[in-house]
Phi, psi and omega in degrees: 000131176274113176282150183296331175276001172260009184243136167247131173266122189254122181233095171295135180222154166203108181063047178253033188305316184295338189240335194299324184299321173290330181295307181301312174299332174298332178273317184295321181294338175273359177096011177264103192269003177245083182253110174267112170256116177253120195252141183267038184071049177307146174259012173242202185264033183297314181299317182296313181297322182286321179293319174296333180285337181115011179281156165272120195253123174231135172271120184295151187283339178239218186219155171103140178292333176293319176292327181295317183295312177308311187295315181296315180295323188263338188234343189229012178224142183230342181288146191291347185235148175226134165247129178253130183220140181287155181265021192267356179081018181262353182239161184253116172303329180291353175266014187295327179302329177300320183281333184276336180309308173304325179294320179298337184260015179106352184285154181271319192216134183229131181252133175271111186284114175271349196287356169276012182231062186297335178297341178277351182255148168291157183305314185300312185293324179294313180298316182303315179300321180286329176296316178293324179291321178291319176304316183291317179301317183293318182282321187249002172077015184211134174268122183255001175091298184208085183288344179266001184306141175254022171233111186206157178233152182197164176276150181294319181303312182294321172309318180286352175275345188281143172261101185251127181232356184285143180266332185246221189283001170287350185304315182302309186297318179300316179304315179296318181291320175296321179303311182298315187294331179272003179074020184281160179268115177250131178239160179231139177226145183286141179222164176281139176227131187246157181290145183298130190294150179303136179091353174267137187262140176277121184272342177275125177278118185302330188265301185297307182289332174297319177295321180293318177303310176306322175289326187290325180300320182287313184298333185284342175288349180301320182264324184275331174211079181308320182297319170300312186298310182278339171293312177298319177304309180302313179309316181290322178295316178304314180295322178293327180287321181291319180300313179297322180289330180289326181272351185269000000 
């Protein structure tokens, strides 16, 4: 059983003033009294709103979601269990028990699967998510349901075992790949996903960040599945040589 005083709720934020207060209060009203908002230097009132709502607020030393997660895991948390949630109001704090249940059964990392709620996505984002999940399954040999979810739970010990280097939104993908590479038990549970509330800004750039995520899926196979990594590189090189020969 995960006791409430054994859990830290981690909320990485950047310009989430309209929504972060409700996210923080959603956990505090359930008795989770350690809510850590690690903020990437927001230029709105995110930090003030979070602190007034009752969160422990830290401004990260660098920038990007990946850097925020690494810093929080290694420097600002000591409790044995962690729930990580975006501060944009698209997830329900009251569904936290769904993510904790597999941890109680011995899982190391639990993903909240959003993809049963397609109406909450733009068409581009929904299709993109399915493409990245397919690519991940092809590259890493396992289907995890929703590798990009912003609502997940894990043990602090397992998170500190991971080799994480991503600075930005590739961190979710890297965490999934590293978990598999470390032989950790990863489970998936279905959760509710809501449309982004009015007035809340999308921080993820669909083209730039999407390309980065796709690259991270491939890059992470270098350590976890080296035969796949070098096989793809060799295939690309062979195709390039053939095309050059045909055109020259």
